[in-house]
N, CA, C and O atoms as a GROMACS GRO file, in nm:
protein
  476
    1MET      N    1  -1.235   1.516   0.516
    1MET     CA    2  -1.099   1.480   0.508
    1MET      C    3  -1.119   1.303   0.647
    1MET      O    4  -1.200   1.292   0.739
    2GLY      N    5  -1.015   1.205   0.604
    2GLY     CA    6  -1.015   1.126   0.662
    2GLY      C    7  -0.932   1.151   0.799
    2GLY      O    8  -0.931   1.255   0.865
    3LYS      N    9  -0.851   1.010   0.830
    3LYS     CA   10  -0.802   0.973   0.940
    3LYS      C   11  -0.604   1.045   0.908
    3LYS      O   12  -0.558   1.030   0.794
    4LYS      N   13  -0.536   1.097   0.990
    4LYS     CA   14  -0.438   1.095   0.854
    4LYS      C   15  -0.365   0.985   0.977
    4LYS      O   16  -0.387   0.951   1.093
    5PHE      N   17  -0.269   0.958   0.873
    5PHE     CA   18  -0.184   0.786   0.870
    5PHE      C   19  -0.097   0.791   0.970
    5PHE      O   20  -0.053   0.688   1.021
    6SER      N   21  -0.055   0.936   1.016
    6SER     CA   22   0.006   0.920   1.093
    6SER      C   23  -0.046   0.938   1.274
    6SER      O   24   0.024   0.936   1.375
    7ASP      N   25  -0.196   0.956   1.260
    7ASP     CA   26  -0.285   0.942   1.334
    7ASP      C   27  -0.265   0.744   1.372
    7ASP      O   28  -0.272   0.699   1.487
    8LEU      N   29  -0.246   0.680   1.276
    8LEU     CA   30  -0.295   0.550   1.337
    8LEU      C   31  -0.151   0.496   1.482
    8LEU      O   32  -0.028   0.493   1.473
    9THR      N   33  -0.246   0.463   1.596
    9THR     CA   34  -0.148   0.414   1.704
    9THR      C   35  -0.064   0.245   1.603
    9THR      O   36  -0.072   0.180   1.499
   10PRO      N   37   0.007   0.255   1.728
   10PRO     CA   38   0.088   0.053   1.666
   10PRO      C   39  -0.045  -0.028   1.724
   10PRO      O   40  -0.057  -0.146   1.687
   11GLY      N   41  -0.154   0.034   1.820
   11GLY     CA   42  -0.248  -0.135   1.816
   11GLY      C   43  -0.336  -0.144   1.682
   11GLY      O   44  -0.403  -0.244   1.656
   12ASP      N   45  -0.327  -0.007   1.583
   12ASP     CA   46  -0.437   0.043   1.509
   12ASP      C   47  -0.350  -0.083   1.427
   12ASP      O   48  -0.408  -0.189   1.401
   13LEU      N   49  -0.216  -0.063   1.392
   13LEU     CA   50  -0.129  -0.145   1.255
   13LEU      C   51  -0.095  -0.268   1.318
   13LEU      O   52  -0.029  -0.353   1.259
   14SER      N   53  -0.131  -0.282   1.420
   14SER     CA   54  -0.138  -0.463   1.449
   14SER      C   55  -0.222  -0.510   1.486
   14SER      O   56  -0.229  -0.592   1.577
   15LYS      N   57  -0.382  -0.421   1.357
   15LYS     CA   58  -0.456  -0.555   1.244
   15LYS      C   59  -0.402  -0.612   1.169
   15LYS      O   60  -0.420  -0.729   1.135
   16LEU      N   61  -0.312  -0.523   1.124
   16LEU     CA   62  -0.286  -0.584   0.962
   16LEU      C   63  -0.223  -0.712   0.975
   16LEU      O   64  -0.176  -0.715   1.088
   17PRO      N   65  -0.197  -0.829   0.910
   17PRO     CA   66  -0.170  -0.952   0.871
   17PRO      C   67   0.001  -0.932   0.953
   17PRO      O   68   0.066  -0.828   0.944
   18LEU      N   69   0.051  -1.060   1.032
   18LEU     CA   70   0.261  -1.019   1.022
   18LEU      C   71   0.270  -1.009   0.907
   18LEU      O   72   0.169  -1.035   0.842
   19LEU      N   73   0.416  -0.958   0.824
   19LEU     CA   74   0.507  -0.903   0.735
   19LEU      C   75   0.536  -1.055   0.669
   19LEU      O   76   0.584  -1.128   0.756
   20THR      N   77   0.523  -1.109   0.564
   20THR     CA   78   0.620  -1.225   0.529
   20THR      C   79   0.646  -1.212   0.442
   20THR      O   80   0.588  -1.134   0.367
   21PHE      N   81   0.759  -1.292   0.405
   21PHE     CA   82   0.817  -1.251   0.292
   21PHE      C   83   0.842  -1.397   0.179
   21PHE      O   84   0.938  -1.430   0.110
   22ASP      N   85   0.667  -1.479   0.210
   22ASP     CA   86   0.613  -1.532   0.098
   22ASP      C   87   0.535  -1.442   0.012
   22ASP      O   88   0.450  -1.386   0.081
   23HIS      N   89   0.531  -1.414  -0.081
   23HIS     CA   90   0.458  -1.318  -0.198
   23HIS      C   91   0.468  -1.395  -0.323
   23HIS      O   92   0.519  -1.322  -0.409
   24PHE      N   93   0.443  -1.507  -0.368
   24PHE     CA   94   0.505  -1.561  -0.457
   24PHE      C   95   0.367  -1.597  -0.554
   24PHE      O   96   0.381  -1.671  -0.651
   25CYS      N   97   0.206  -1.527  -0.513
   25CYS     CA   98   0.107  -1.558  -0.591
   25CYS      C   99   0.052  -1.385  -0.586
   25CYS      O  100  -0.046  -1.352  -0.520
   26ILE      N  101   0.108  -1.318  -0.641
   26ILE     CA  102   0.125  -1.194  -0.686
   26ILE      C  103  -0.050  -1.136  -0.713
   26ILE      O  104  -0.102  -1.180  -0.815
   27GLY      N  105  -0.124  -1.054  -0.636
   27GLY     CA  106  -0.249  -1.052  -0.635
   27GLY      C  107  -0.336  -1.131  -0.524
   27GLY      O  108  -0.443  -1.090  -0.478
   28GLU      N  109  -0.288  -1.216  -0.498
   28GLU     CA  110  -0.372  -1.314  -0.380
   28GLU      C  111  -0.382  -1.224  -0.264
   28GLU      O  112  -0.466  -1.239  -0.175
   29GLU      N  113  -0.266  -1.102  -0.268
   29GLU     CA  114  -0.232  -1.068  -0.108
   29GLU      C  115  -0.380  -0.969  -0.099
   29GLU      O  116  -0.434  -0.903  -0.188
   30ARG      N  117  -0.409  -0.986   0.011
   30ARG     CA  118  -0.571  -0.885   0.092
   30ARG      C  119  -0.507  -0.800   0.154
   30ARG      O  120  -0.421  -0.811   0.242
   31ILE      N  121  -0.568  -0.686   0.090
   31ILE     CA  122  -0.569  -0.526   0.121
   31ILE      C  123  -0.645  -0.486   0.239
   31ILE      O  124  -0.768  -0.483   0.237
   32TYR      N  125  -0.572  -0.453   0.349
   32TYR     CA  126  -0.647  -0.417   0.461
   32TYR      C  127  -0.631  -0.250   0.493
   32TYR      O  128  -0.703  -0.208   0.584
   33LEU      N  129  -0.576  -0.189   0.451
   33LEU     CA  130  -0.563  -0.027   0.455
   33LEU      C  131  -0.531   0.064   0.325
   33LEU      O  132  -0.413   0.078   0.295
   34HIS      N  133  -0.589   0.099   0.279
   34HIS     CA  134  -0.570   0.196   0.197
   34HIS      C  135  -0.504   0.323   0.191
   34HIS      O  136  -0.434   0.297   0.289
   35LEU      N  137  -0.485   0.380   0.175
   35LEU     CA  138  -0.425   0.527   0.240
   35LEU      C  139  -0.420   0.655   0.067
   35LEU      O  140  -0.396   0.628  -0.051
   36THR      N  141  -0.445   0.744   0.113
   36THR     CA  142  -0.430   0.831   0.001
   36THR      C  143  -0.393   0.989   0.015
   36THR      O  144  -0.389   1.029   0.131
   37ASN      N  145  -0.367   1.075  -0.078
   37ASN     CA  146  -0.381   1.191  -0.055
   37ASN      C  147  -0.383   1.314  -0.140
   37ASN      O  148  -0.382   1.289  -0.260
   38GLU      N  149  -0.386   1.431  -0.110
   38GLU     CA  150  -0.464   1.507  -0.267
   38GLU      C  151  -0.388   1.475  -0.390
   38GLU      O  152  -0.450   1.472  -0.496
   39LYS      N  153  -0.244   1.448  -0.388
   39LYS     CA  154  -0.152   1.473  -0.498
   39LYS      C  155  -0.193   1.264  -0.582
   39LYS      O  156  -0.114   1.209  -0.658
   40LYS      N  157  -0.293   1.218  -0.547
   40LYS     CA  158  -0.351   1.111  -0.604
   40LYS      C  159  -0.257   0.983  -0.584
   40LYS      O  160  -0.245   0.891  -0.665
   41MET      N  161  -0.200   0.994  -0.476
   41MET     CA  162  -0.073   0.881  -0.434
   41MET      C  163  -0.175   0.820  -0.364
   41MET      O  164  -0.262   0.866  -0.290
   42HIS      N  165  -0.142   0.683  -0.407
   42HIS     CA  166  -0.235   0.512  -0.280
   42HIS      C  167  -0.126   0.424  -0.241
   42HIS      O  168  -0.019   0.396  -0.296
   43TRP      N  169  -0.187   0.382  -0.112
   43TRP     CA  170  -0.101   0.284  -0.094
   43TRP      C  171  -0.184   0.183  -0.025
   43TRP      O  172  -0.256   0.192   0.074
   44TYR      N  173  -0.154   0.084  -0.103
   44TYR     CA  174  -0.256  -0.066  -0.065
   44TYR      C  175  -0.184  -0.114   0.032
   44TYR      O  176  -0.069  -0.144   0.001
   45LEU      N  177  -0.224  -0.134   0.162
   45LEU     CA  178  -0.101  -0.216   0.197
   45LEU      C  179  -0.182  -0.368   0.280
   45LEU      O  180  -0.296  -0.387   0.324
   46ALA      N  181  -0.103  -0.423   0.274
   46ALA     CA  182  -0.156  -0.543   0.296
   46ALA      C  183  -0.064  -0.646   0.379
   46ALA      O  184  -0.090  -0.766   0.373
   47GLU      N  185   0.038  -0.602   0.454
   47GLU     CA  186   0.061  -0.666   0.606
   47GLU      C  187   0.168  -0.573   0.698
   47GLU      O  188   0.173  -0.451   0.684
   48TYR      N  189   0.227  -0.624   0.766
   48TYR     CA  190   0.285  -0.498   0.813
   48TYR      C  191   0.346  -0.596   0.974
   48TYR      O  192   0.298  -0.677   1.054
   49GLY      N  193   0.514  -0.503   0.944
   49GLY     CA  194   0.587  -0.610   1.052
   49GLY      C  195   0.638  -0.473   1.167
   49GLY      O  196   0.703  -0.379   1.122
   50SER      N  197   0.606  -0.476   1.288
   50SER     CA  198   0.637  -0.381   1.398
   50SER      C  199   0.803  -0.387   1.380
   50SER      O  200   0.859  -0.312   1.301
   51ILE      N  201   0.857  -0.459   1.440
   51ILE     CA  202   0.988  -0.469   1.453
   51ILE      C  203   1.050  -0.366   1.365
   51ILE      O  204   1.099  -0.267   1.420
   52GLY      N  205   1.056  -0.378   1.207
   52GLY     CA  206   1.121  -0.350   1.107
   52GLY      C  207   1.016  -0.183   1.074
   52GLY      O  208   1.047  -0.089   1.001
   53LYS      N  209   0.920  -0.197   1.142
   53LYS     CA  210   0.825  -0.075   1.120
   53LYS      C  211   0.787  -0.095   0.928
   53LYS      O  212   0.783   0.010   0.866
   54LYS      N  213   0.769  -0.194   0.869
   54LYS     CA  214   0.766  -0.210   0.664
   54LYS      C  215   0.621  -0.280   0.726
   54LYS      O  216   0.571  -0.347   0.816
   55PHE      N  217   0.593  -0.190   0.572
   55PHE     CA  218   0.458  -0.264   0.487
   55PHE      C  219   0.504  -0.338   0.365
   55PHE      O  220   0.601  -0.295   0.304
   56PHE      N  221   0.425  -0.474   0.315
   56PHE     CA  222   0.430  -0.499   0.210
   56PHE      C  223   0.266  -0.442   0.141
   56PHE      O  224   0.157  -0.434   0.197
   57GLY      N  225   0.301  -0.412   0.013
   57GLY     CA  226   0.177  -0.371  -0.053
   57GLY      C  227   0.204  -0.338  -0.169
   57GLY      O  228   0.302  -0.393  -0.220
   58PHE      N  229   0.104  -0.211  -0.270
   58PHE     CA  230   0.111  -0.166  -0.332
   58PHE      C  231   0.128  -0.048  -0.347
   58PHE      O  232   0.095   0.010  -0.244
   59PHE      N  233   0.176   0.044  -0.450
   59PHE     CA  234   0.194   0.192  -0.474
   59PHE      C  235   0.206   0.267  -0.581
   59PHE      O  236   0.290   0.262  -0.671
   60VAL      N  237   0.077   0.371  -0.556
   60VAL     CA  238   0.077   0.426  -0.668
   60VAL      C  239   0.088   0.572  -0.645
   60VAL      O  240   0.058   0.639  -0.546
   61ASN      N  241   0.159   0.621  -0.806
   61ASN     CA  242   0.168   0.761  -0.782
   61ASN      C  243   0.211   0.836  -0.899
   61ASN      O  244   0.329   0.802  -0.901
   62LYS      N  245   0.195   0.930  -1.017
   62LYS     CA  246   0.180   0.974  -1.110
   62LYS      C  247   0.352   0.916  -1.199
   62LYS      O  248   0.368   0.854  -1.304
   63THR      N  249   0.440   0.965  -1.111
   63THR     CA  250   0.584   0.989  -1.174
   63THR      C  251   0.638   0.835  -1.170
   63THR      O  252   0.692   0.792  -1.272
   64ASP      N  253   0.629   0.775  -1.088
   64ASP     CA  254   0.665   0.627  -1.050
   64ASP      C  255   0.555   0.503  -1.164
   64ASP      O  256   0.619   0.439  -1.248
   65GLY      N  257   0.419   0.483  -1.157
   65GLY     CA  258   0.323   0.475  -1.175
   65GLY      C  259   0.290   0.367  -1.051
   65GLY      O  260   0.275   0.414  -0.938
   66ILE      N  261   0.279   0.220  -1.072
   66ILE     CA  262   0.238   0.136  -0.963
   66ILE      C  263   0.385   0.035  -0.947
   66ILE      O  264   0.457   0.014  -1.045
   67ALA      N  265   0.408  -0.010  -0.838
   67ALA     CA  266   0.497  -0.040  -0.764
   67ALA      C  267   0.429  -0.137  -0.602
   67ALA      O  268   0.361  -0.089  -0.511
   68SER      N  269   0.492  -0.313  -0.619
   68SER     CA  270   0.483  -0.341  -0.512
   68SER      C  271   0.619  -0.373  -0.455
   68SER      O  272   0.729  -0.356  -0.507
   69GLY      N  273   0.582  -0.431  -0.314
   69GLY     CA  274   0.735  -0.431  -0.210
   69GLY      C  275   0.704  -0.395  -0.076
   69GLY      O  276   0.590  -0.401  -0.032
   70LEU      N  277   0.790  -0.361  -0.019
   70LEU     CA  278   0.855  -0.291   0.099
   70LEU      C  279   0.817  -0.169   0.112
   70LEU      O  280   0.841  -0.083   0.028
   71CYS      N  281   0.751  -0.146   0.224
   71CYS     CA  282   0.758   0.074   0.230
   71CYS      C  283   0.776   0.059   0.364
   71CYS      O  284   0.724  -0.032   0.429
   72SER      N  285   0.868   0.167   0.424
   72SER     CA  286   0.855   0.183   0.620
   72SER      C  287   0.702   0.254   0.617
   72SER      O  288   0.620   0.267   0.527
   73ARG      N  289   0.706   0.298   0.776
   73ARG     CA  290   0.601   0.415   0.807
   73ARG      C  291   0.660   0.496   0.776
   73ARG      O  292   0.617   0.588   0.706
   74ASP      N  293   0.807   0.485   0.831
   74ASP     CA  294   0.942   0.672   0.762
   74ASP      C  295   0.884   0.700   0.660
   74ASP      O  296   0.831   0.810   0.644
   75ASP      N  297   0.883   0.608   0.576
   75ASP     CA  298   0.903   0.670   0.409
   75ASP      C  299   0.752   0.701   0.359
   75ASP      O  300   0.741   0.753   0.248
   76ILE      N  301   0.611   0.667   0.445
   76ILE     CA  302   0.522   0.741   0.414
   76ILE      C  303   0.494   0.856   0.511
   76ILE      O  304   0.437   0.947   0.451
   77LEU      N  305   0.517   0.886   0.656
   77LEU     CA  306   0.526   0.985   0.708
   77LEU      C  307   0.602   1.092   0.669
   77LEU      O  308   0.571   1.205   0.706
   78ASP      N  309   0.706   1.071   0.593
   78ASP     CA  310   0.789   1.158   0.550
   78ASP      C  311   0.729   1.278   0.420
   78ASP      O  312   0.762   1.395   0.403
   79PHE      N  313   0.633   1.195   0.347
   79PHE     CA  314   0.506   1.295   0.281
   79PHE      C  315   0.434   1.410   0.352
   79PHE      O  316   0.379   1.504   0.295
   80GLU      N  317   0.441   1.392   0.473
   80GLU     CA  318   0.330   1.525   0.571
   80GLU      C  319   0.457   1.600   0.557
   80GLU      O  320   0.427   1.706   0.502
   81LYS      N  321   0.595   1.597   0.582
   81LYS     CA  322   0.667   1.681   0.587
   81LYS      C  323   0.697   1.811   0.407
   81LYS      O  324   0.775   1.906   0.401
   82LYS      N  325   0.616   1.767   0.312
   82LYS     CA  326   0.601   1.814   0.217
   82LYS      C  327   0.471   1.906   0.170
   82LYS      O  328   0.441   1.939   0.056
   83GLY      N  329   0.390   1.942   0.318
   83GLY     CA  330   0.268   1.979   0.279
   83GLY      C  331   0.156   1.937   0.299
   83GLY      O  332   0.143   1.814   0.298
   84SER      N  333   0.025   2.029   0.328
   84SER     CA  334  -0.086   1.949   0.340
   84SER      C  335  -0.098   1.828   0.222
   84SER      O  336  -0.076   1.708   0.233
   85ALA      N  337  -0.147   1.918   0.090
   85ALA     CA  338  -0.146   1.790  -0.016
   85ALA      C  339  -0.123   1.707  -0.021
   85ALA      O  340  -0.190   1.619  -0.075
   86TRP      N  341   0.045   1.687   0.064
   86TRP     CA  342   0.105   1.517   0.073
   86TRP      C  343   0.049   1.454   0.167
   86TRP      O  344   0.081   1.337   0.188
   87VAL      N  345  -0.052   1.520   0.248
   87VAL     CA  346  -0.114   1.373   0.386
   87VAL      C  347  -0.145   1.318   0.329
   87VAL      O  348  -0.219   1.357   0.238
   88PRO      N  349  -0.102   1.158   0.349
   88PRO     CA  350  -0.145   1.011   0.368
   88PRO      C  351  -0.264   1.032   0.411
   88PRO      O  352  -0.255   1.036   0.534
   89THR      N  353  -0.402   1.052   0.372
   89THR     CA  354  -0.489   0.971   0.472
   89THR      C  355  -0.547   0.820   0.464
   89THR      O  356  -0.527   0.729   0.384
   90VAL      N  357  -0.635   0.830   0.593
   90VAL     CA  358  -0.704   0.661   0.579
   90VAL      C  359  -0.789   0.658   0.517
   90VAL      O  360  -0.873   0.748   0.522
   91ASP      N  361  -0.797   0.558   0.438
   91ASP     CA  362  -0.976   0.563   0.382
   91ASP      C  363  -1.057   0.493   0.431
   91ASP      O  364  -1.078   0.377   0.397
   92GLU      N  365  -1.115   0.556   0.518
   92GLU     CA  366  -1.225   0.493   0.618
   92GLU      C  367  -1.346   0.423   0.580
   92GLU      O  368  -1.393   0.335   0.652
   93ASN      N  369  -1.415   0.468   0.437
   93ASN     CA  370  -1.454   0.281   0.392
   93ASN      C  371  -1.418   0.198   0.310
   93ASN      O  372  -1.494   0.116   0.259
   94TRP      N  373  -1.319   0.207   0.290
   94TRP     CA  374  -1.228   0.074   0.271
   94TRP      C  375  -1.294  -0.074   0.296
   94TRP      O  376  -1.317  -0.094   0.415
   95LYS      N  377  -1.313  -0.132   0.249
   95LYS     CA  378  -1.312  -0.312   0.282
   95LYS      C  379  -1.197  -0.355   0.196
   95LYS      O  380  -1.121  -0.341   0.100
   96PRO      N  381  -1.240  -0.417   0.298
   96PRO     CA  382  -1.056  -0.520   0.279
   96PRO      C  383  -1.091  -0.675   0.138
   96PRO      O  384  -1.197  -0.737   0.146
   97MET      N  385  -0.986  -0.712   0.028
   97MET     CA  386  -1.060  -0.754  -0.045
   97MET      C  387  -0.886  -0.777  -0.123
   97MET      O  388  -0.786  -0.714  -0.088
   98ALA      N  389  -0.892  -0.855  -0.204
   98ALA     CA  390  -0.787  -0.890  -0.286
   98ALA      C  391  -0.713  -0.832  -0.382
   98ALA      O  392  -0.768  -0.822  -0.492
   99ALA      N  393  -0.591  -0.788  -0.371
   99ALA     CA  394  -0.474  -0.682  -0.490
   99ALA      C  395  -0.560  -0.767  -0.644
   99ALA      O  396  -0.556  -0.675  -0.726
  100LYS      N  397  -0.596  -0.830  -0.680
  100LYS     CA  398  -0.632  -0.867  -0.796
  100LYS      C  399  -0.752  -0.801  -0.828
  100LYS      O  400  -0.781  -0.783  -0.946
  101GLU      N  401  -0.840  -0.755  -0.718
  101GLU     CA  402  -0.976  -0.682  -0.686
  101GLU      C  403  -0.960  -0.567  -0.730
  101GLU      O  404  -1.010  -0.544  -0.839
  102VAL      N  405  -0.893  -0.470  -0.666
  102VAL     CA  406  -0.830  -0.350  -0.690
  102VAL      C  407  -0.877  -0.273  -0.813
  102VAL      O  408  -0.773  -0.280  -0.878
  103PRO      N  409  -0.947  -0.217  -0.875
  103PRO     CA  410  -0.992  -0.148  -1.036
  103PRO      C  411  -0.803  -0.171  -1.090
  103PRO      O  412  -0.746  -0.260  -1.153
  104ILE      N  413  -0.736   0.011  -1.000
  104ILE     CA  414  -0.633   0.036  -1.056
  104ILE      C  415  -0.496  -0.086  -1.066
  104ILE      O  416  -0.401  -0.074  -1.144
  105LEU      N  417  -0.508  -0.167  -0.998
  105LEU     CA  418  -0.383  -0.274  -0.968
  105LEU      C  419  -0.411  -0.391  -1.089
  105LEU      O  420  -0.314  -0.449  -1.136
  106VAL      N  421  -0.567  -0.427  -1.144
  106VAL     CA  422  -0.581  -0.522  -1.234
  106VAL      C  423  -0.429  -0.561  -1.355
  106VAL      O  424  -0.358  -0.656  -1.390
  107GLU      N  425  -0.446  -0.420  -1.380
  107GLU     CA  426  -0.321  -0.435  -1.528
  107GLU      C  427  -0.201  -0.494  -1.484
  107GLU      O  428  -0.136  -0.576  -1.550
  108TYR      N  429  -0.167  -0.444  -1.354
  108TYR     CA  430  -0.020  -0.431  -1.303
  108TYR      C  431   0.017  -0.568  -1.261
  108TYR      O  432   0.122  -0.629  -1.281
  109ILE      N  433  -0.087  -0.601  -1.202
  109ILE     CA  434  -0.081  -0.773  -1.150
  109ILE      C  435  -0.102  -0.853  -1.273
  109ILE      O  436  -0.012  -0.936  -1.268
  110LYS      N  437  -0.180  -0.878  -1.394
  110LYS     CA  438  -0.128  -0.973  -1.513
  110LYS      C  439  -0.032  -0.932  -1.541
  110LYS      O  440   0.053  -1.021  -1.542
  111LEU      N  441   0.023  -0.788  -1.578
  111LEU     CA  442   0.186  -0.786  -1.677
  111LEU      C  443   0.271  -0.852  -1.537
  111LEU      O  444   0.383  -0.895  -1.564
  112MET      N  445   0.242  -0.861  -1.441
  112MET     CA  446   0.389  -0.911  -1.312
  112MET      C  447   0.317  -1.094  -1.335
  112MET      O  448   0.409  -1.174  -1.352
  113ILE      N  449   0.244  -1.128  -1.337
  113ILE     CA  450   0.185  -1.259  -1.355
  113ILE      C  451   0.256  -1.353  -1.475
  113ILE      O  452   0.316  -1.461  -1.470
  114CYS      N  453   0.217  -1.244  -1.607
  114CYS     CA  454   0.215  -1.257  -1.800
  114CYS      C  455   0.346  -1.224  -1.807
  114CYS      O  456   0.373  -1.200  -1.924
  115GLN      N  457   0.466  -1.207  -1.717
  115GLN     CA  458   0.581  -1.132  -1.787
  115GLN      C  459   0.644  -1.246  -1.934
  115GLN      O  460   0.659  -1.368  -1.929
  116PRO      N  461   0.671  -1.144  -2.067
  116PRO     CA  462   0.690  -1.204  -2.205
  116PRO      C  463   0.822  -1.208  -2.178
  116PRO      O  464   0.915  -1.139  -2.136
  117ASP      N  465   0.781  -1.357  -2.232
  117ASP     CA  466   0.990  -1.427  -2.245
  117ASP      C  467   1.038  -1.313  -2.364
  117ASP      O  468   0.978  -1.262  -2.458
  118ILE      N  469   1.183  -1.297  -2.308
  118ILE     CA  470   1.219  -1.181  -2.392
  118ILE      C  471   1.356  -1.269  -2.458
  118ILE      O  472   1.458  -1.213  -2.498
  119THR      N  473   1.338  -1.386  -2.460
  119THR     CA  474   1.485  -1.442  -2.501
  119THR      C  475   1.428  -1.520  -2.632
  119THR      O  476   1.504  -1.584  -2.704
   0.00000   0.00000   0.00000
């Protein structure tokens, strides 16, 4: 079992790039932190803002599929309250890469880039 997300210190999180609101080139974001749990949920985190304690990244779960955007540190920590299978853990073997290179995100990113014209 990897390190629990809740065990990450502010110093650990400060190693992520600062949160920006310039996400016009979806898929180009570098994913620096990958979290997972036994429920097959994934968080691919690219940026962190220490003031609001928010991440920008991509989020995967069975119910909602894939989404991108902002997620707070508390939102992720809340999963621990559901039981041990829900605890987010750090993928300590993760190597930073562009979001478009993460296999599970490829189709989502293509869809976001080439949204169909419905007019």
